[in-house]
N, CA and C of each residue as an Amber inpcrd file, in Angstrom:
protein
   294
 -27.7630000  67.4870000 -25.4840000 -27.5020000  68.3670000 -24.8160000
 -25.6850000  68.6440000 -24.3530000 -25.0640000  69.6470000 -25.0760000
 -24.0740000  70.2610000 -24.9510000 -23.3880000  70.9490000 -23.5370000
 -23.0380000  70.1370000 -22.9650000 -22.6150000  71.0730000 -21.7010000
 -21.1430000  71.9040000 -22.0060000 -21.0810000  73.5120000 -21.5230000
 -20.2040000  74.1520000 -21.9970000 -19.1130000  74.4400000 -20.7650000
 -18.4210000  74.1180000 -20.0020000 -17.6650000  74.1590000 -19.0080000
 -17.6490000  75.5750000 -18.4570000 -17.7190000  75.9480000 -17.3630000
 -17.6810000  77.5760000 -17.5280000 -16.6790000  78.0550000 -16.4460000
 -15.7060000  78.9080000 -16.8010000 -14.1720000  79.4230000 -16.7750000
 -14.6760000  80.3050000 -15.3820000 -13.5060000  80.4520000 -14.8670000
 -13.6810000  81.3070000 -13.8080000 -13.0400000  82.5030000 -14.4340000
 -13.5730000  83.7900000 -13.9700000 -13.2910000  84.9150000 -14.0890000
 -12.5420000  85.5720000 -13.6560000 -10.7330000  85.7950000 -14.2590000
 -10.2140000  86.1920000 -13.5430000 -10.1350000  88.2360000 -13.2700000
  -9.7210000  88.5430000 -11.9250000 -10.2790000  89.6240000 -11.9220000
  -8.6400000  90.6540000 -11.3820000  -8.2600000  91.5730000 -11.9860000
  -7.2420000  92.1980000 -11.9500000  -7.4520000  93.7910000 -11.0260000
  -6.9440000  94.0930000  -9.9900000  -7.0320000  95.0940000  -9.0460000
  -5.3720000  96.0280000  -9.3100000  -5.9090000  96.8000000  -9.5870000
  -5.0590000  97.9590000  -9.7460000  -5.1310000  98.5890000  -8.5830000
  -3.5260000  99.2580000  -8.6450000  -2.8940000  99.7010000  -7.8150000
  -3.8020000 101.2330000  -7.2460000  -4.7440000 101.7730000  -8.0930000
  -5.3750000 102.8230000  -7.5990000  -7.0190000 102.1370000  -6.8040000
  -7.4550000 100.9470000  -6.7090000  -8.2910000 100.3350000  -6.3230000
  -9.4510000  99.9260000  -7.2490000  -8.9410000 100.0560000  -8.5300000
  -9.6870000  99.9960000  -9.5180000  -9.7580000  98.5710000  -9.7330000
 -10.9110000  97.6330000 -10.6480000 -10.5170000  96.3700000 -11.0490000
 -11.0010000  96.3310000 -12.5400000 -10.5090000  94.8770000 -13.1430000
 -11.1830000  94.9070000 -13.8940000 -11.2780000  93.4770000 -14.2780000
 -12.8690000  93.1060000 -14.9200000 -13.7300000  94.0580000 -14.6960000
 -13.9550000  94.2950000 -13.6210000 -14.8420000  95.3410000 -13.4680000
 -15.4920000  96.0730000 -12.3230000 -16.2050000  95.1840000 -11.5120000
 -15.9870000  95.2320000 -10.2370000 -16.8610000  94.3380000  -9.1800000
 -16.3930000  95.0410000  -7.7860000 -18.0360000  94.4500000  -7.2830000
 -18.1010000  95.7550000  -6.0310000 -17.3180000  94.9600000  -4.7500000
 -16.6730000  95.8220000  -3.9530000 -16.2830000  95.2380000  -2.5990000
 -17.1980000  94.5340000  -1.6420000 -17.2270000  93.1360000  -1.7470000
 -17.7190000  92.1630000  -1.0370000 -17.4820000  91.0660000  -2.0020000
 -16.9890000  91.5870000  -3.0510000 -17.4740000  90.2260000  -4.2790000
 -16.9350000  88.9260000  -3.5080000 -17.2760000  87.7480000  -3.3990000
 -16.4740000  86.3790000  -3.1100000 -15.7210000  85.7010000  -3.8340000
 -14.6060000  85.6120000  -3.1180000 -13.0570000  85.2150000  -4.1920000
 -12.4240000  83.9640000  -4.0820000 -11.4400000  83.9420000  -4.6160000
 -10.6060000  82.4810000  -4.7310000  -9.4730000  83.2170000  -5.1840000
  -7.9350000  83.6150000  -4.1060000  -6.6670000  83.4570000  -4.2920000
  -6.2370000  82.4120000  -4.7060000  -5.3290000  82.6860000  -6.1080000
  -4.7770000  81.2050000  -6.4110000  -2.8950000  81.7630000  -6.3010000
  -2.1110000  81.2480000  -5.5310000  -0.5630000  81.4540000  -5.2480000
   0.0640000  80.7420000  -4.7640000   0.9500000  80.9940000  -5.7300000
   2.0210000  79.1990000  -5.5570000   1.1220000  78.2360000  -5.1580000
   0.5570000  77.7170000  -6.3220000   0.0540000  76.3620000  -6.4160000
  -1.1320000  76.3540000  -5.3140000  -1.4180000  77.4350000  -4.1900000
  -2.1140000  77.4380000  -3.3810000  -3.4320000  78.1770000  -3.6130000
  -4.6490000  77.8520000  -2.7920000  -5.9410000  78.4980000  -3.1860000
  -6.3200000  79.1020000  -1.3670000  -7.0080000  80.4010000  -1.5640000
  -7.6420000  80.8850000  -0.6290000  -9.2370000  81.3700000  -0.8770000
 -10.0840000  81.2260000   0.3150000 -11.6030000  81.6880000  -0.2300000
 -11.5830000  83.1170000   0.5790000 -12.6030000  83.8390000  -0.1850000
 -12.9140000  85.2700000   1.0160000 -13.5730000  85.9930000   0.0310000
 -13.2660000  86.9730000   0.2260000 -14.1850000  88.7420000  -0.1520000
 -13.1270000  89.5760000  -0.3990000 -13.3670000  90.3160000  -1.8170000
 -12.3810000  91.6590000  -1.8100000 -13.1720000  92.4970000  -1.1000000
 -12.2010000  93.4740000  -0.4050000 -12.6540000  94.2970000   0.0280000
 -11.6850000  95.8390000  -0.5460000 -12.4370000  96.4660000  -1.0860000
 -12.1400000  97.5730000  -1.7090000 -12.3840000  99.0350000  -0.6970000
 -11.5300000  99.5650000   0.0190000 -11.7670000 100.7650000   0.2330000
 -11.9680000 101.7560000  -0.0740000 -12.7180000 102.5570000   0.1890000
 -13.1370000 103.6630000  -0.2700000 -12.2160000 105.0110000   0.6640000
 -11.0490000 104.8460000  -0.2040000  -9.8750000 105.8890000   0.6760000
  -8.6210000 106.6870000  -0.7210000  -8.2440000 107.2050000  -0.3090000
  -7.2470000 107.9450000  -1.9200000  -6.0060000 107.0210000  -2.2450000
  -6.0070000 105.8070000  -1.2030000  -4.7310000 105.2250000  -1.5200000
  -5.0880000 104.0460000  -2.7610000  -6.2540000 103.2050000  -2.6870000
  -7.0280000 102.5710000  -3.5020000  -6.6130000 101.2420000  -2.6750000
  -6.5360000 101.4420000  -1.2250000  -6.6130000 100.0900000  -0.6780000
  -7.3030000  99.0710000  -0.3970000  -6.6070000  97.7560000  -0.6710000
  -7.8850000  96.4970000  -0.3690000  -7.4870000  95.6670000   0.5700000
  -7.8270000  94.5780000   0.5910000  -7.7990000  93.4700000   1.0340000
  -8.4910000  92.5890000   1.1720000  -8.3550000  91.7310000   1.6890000
  -9.0930000  90.2020000   1.5980000  -9.6070000  89.4440000   2.8680000
 -10.6810000  89.8050000   3.5430000 -11.3770000  89.1210000   4.4890000
 -11.3460000  87.4580000   4.4710000 -11.4090000  86.6190000   4.8900000
 -11.7010000  84.8650000   5.1570000 -13.0530000  85.1680000   5.9290000
 -13.7690000  84.0890000   5.4620000 -14.5420000  83.9000000   6.1140000
 -14.5530000  82.1840000   7.6730000 -14.9950000  82.3240000   8.3130000
 -14.7460000  81.2450000   9.5660000 -14.5120000  80.1300000   9.1880000
 -14.8000000  79.7640000   8.2820000 -14.8970000  78.1390000   7.6840000
 -13.9570000  77.6940000   6.5280000 -12.9050000  79.4130000   6.2750000
 -11.9060000  79.1450000   5.1270000 -11.7340000  77.5000000   4.7550000
 -10.6510000  77.3050000   6.1010000 -10.3210000  76.0200000   5.5950000
 -10.8790000  75.1500000   5.1340000 -12.2180000  74.8040000   5.4440000
 -13.2640000  73.6200000   5.3640000 -13.5280000  73.7250000   3.8180000
 -13.3500000  75.0640000   3.1460000 -13.4570000  75.1630000   1.7570000
 -12.5940000  74.7750000   0.5020000 -10.6690000  74.7600000   1.1150000
 -10.5110000  75.2930000   0.5030000  -9.8470000  73.9040000  -0.6840000
 -10.2580000  72.5160000   0.2270000 -10.1490000  71.3790000  -0.7290000
 -11.5290000  71.8110000  -2.3720000 -12.8100000  71.9360000  -2.0490000
 -13.5530000  72.4840000  -2.8210000 -13.0210000  73.9250000  -3.6830000
 -12.4360000  75.0290000  -3.2420000 -11.9290000  75.9080000  -4.2830000
 -10.8820000  75.2740000  -5.0170000 -10.3150000  74.4860000  -4.7150000
  -8.6760000  73.9050000  -5.1230000  -9.1610000  73.1110000  -6.3380000
 -10.4100000  72.4720000  -6.3020000 -11.0450000  71.3070000  -7.2860000
 -11.2190000  72.2890000  -8.6600000 -12.0010000  73.6220000  -8.0650000
 -12.8910000  74.6530000  -8.5960000 -11.8370000  75.0200000 -10.0260000
 -10.2930000  75.5800000  -9.3210000  -9.2330000  75.8690000  -9.9600000
  -8.7190000  75.3540000 -10.5280000  -8.5930000  73.4540000  -9.9350000
  -7.6700000  72.5710000 -10.8540000  -8.4040000  72.8390000 -12.6870000
  -9.6990000  72.4170000 -12.3260000  -9.9580000  72.7610000 -13.8970000
  -9.3840000  74.0160000 -15.1250000  -8.7660000  74.3740000 -14.7040000
  -7.9610000  75.5860000 -15.1700000  -6.5470000  75.5320000 -14.7660000
  -5.7690000  74.3660000 -15.1650000  -4.6260000  74.0790000 -14.1420000
  -3.1510000  75.5530000 -14.4350000  -3.5760000  76.2200000 -15.8240000
  -2.7960000  77.2620000 -15.7290000  -2.6330000  78.0310000 -14.6980000
  -3.8740000  78.4110000 -14.1010000  -3.8070000  79.4450000 -12.7800000
  -2.9590000  78.7390000 -11.9820000  -2.9260000  77.3570000 -11.3140000
  -2.0050000  77.3410000 -10.2920000  -0.5050000  77.2320000 -10.0650000
  -0.3130000  77.4310000 -11.8260000   1.3820000  77.6970000 -11.6980000
   1.6610000  78.8360000 -12.1870000   0.6870000  79.8130000 -11.9520000
   0.8140000  81.6460000 -12.5150000   2.5110000  82.0440000 -11.6480000
   3.2370000  82.4250000 -12.0420000   3.7480000  83.0960000 -11.1260000
   3.6840000  84.0710000 -10.5810000   2.4250000  85.1450000 -10.8830000
   1.9070000  86.1600000 -10.3190000   0.6710000  85.4250000  -9.3100000
   0.3660000  85.8970000  -9.0680000  -1.1360000  86.0740000  -7.6680000
  -2.0640000  86.2430000  -8.8440000  -3.3700000  85.0250000  -8.2660000
  -4.3080000  85.3610000  -9.2900000  -5.7010000  85.5120000  -8.6030000
  -6.3840000  86.2050000  -9.1540000  -7.7950000  86.1950000  -8.5430000
  -9.0540000  85.8520000  -9.4090000  -9.7530000  85.4480000  -8.7510000
 -10.9120000  84.9410000  -9.6080000 -12.1170000  85.2080000  -8.5680000
 -13.4970000  85.0080000  -9.6440000 -14.6920000  85.5440000  -8.8880000
 -14.8650000  84.0030000  -8.2980000 -15.2070000  83.6930000  -6.9660000
 -15.3990000  82.6730000  -6.4540000 -17.1030000  81.8920000  -7.0290000
 -17.2420000  80.7980000  -7.7190000 -18.5450000  80.5660000  -8.1550000
 -19.5640000  80.3920000  -7.2140000 -20.5790000  80.3860000  -7.2070000
 -21.7800000  80.5020000  -6.1820000 -21.9690000  79.3630000  -5.3230000
 -21.5220000  78.5610000  -6.0040000 -21.9240000  76.8990000  -4.9110000
 -20.8160000  77.1870000  -4.0430000 -20.0220000  77.4820000  -4.0520000
 -18.7480000  77.8730000  -2.9270000 -18.8050000  78.5540000  -1.9780000
 -19.3320000  79.8700000  -2.6660000 -19.1960000  81.3600000  -1.8210000
 -20.7080000  81.1730000  -0.9970000 -21.8340000  80.3130000  -1.6820000
 -23.0520000  80.4390000  -0.8470000 -22.4500000  79.4400000   0.7190000
 -21.8570000  79.0390000   0.6310000 -20.8460000  77.9020000   1.9060000
 -20.3650000  78.7160000   3.0250000 -19.5100000  79.9600000   2.7980000
 -18.8290000  80.6870000   3.2730000 -19.4630000  81.4200000   4.4680000
 -18.7970000  80.9840000   5.6820000 -19.5120000  82.0700000   6.8800000
 -19.1760000  82.6720000   7.3950000 -19.9260000  84.2950000   7.5400000
 -19.2730000  85.1760000   7.9430000 -20.0590000  85.7310000   8.9750000
C-alpha cells in the first residue's frame, strides 16, 4: 500500500470577499503568519465591502500544537513572507469548540 501525504489546501481571500478556491463562510481554517499558527473559521460577510474575519474557537490555544504539527509537514508555509490560510484538516476541525 502506498500512502500519499495529503497536502494542505491553500485559500486566497480577495479584496472583494471572493476566495480561490471557493469556500463557504464558516470553513475551518489554519492561519499561518510569521511562523505562528492560529485555528478558526473563515467568516465571509455578505456586504458590499467584501468584509471577512476569522472566528477563533474557545479552545484555540489547546489546538495550536496540533495545527503547527499539520503545517510543519509543509515548511514553506511557515517561512512565507505573506500570511497564508489553509483549510483545516477534519481531524483538527472536529476538535474545535464553538
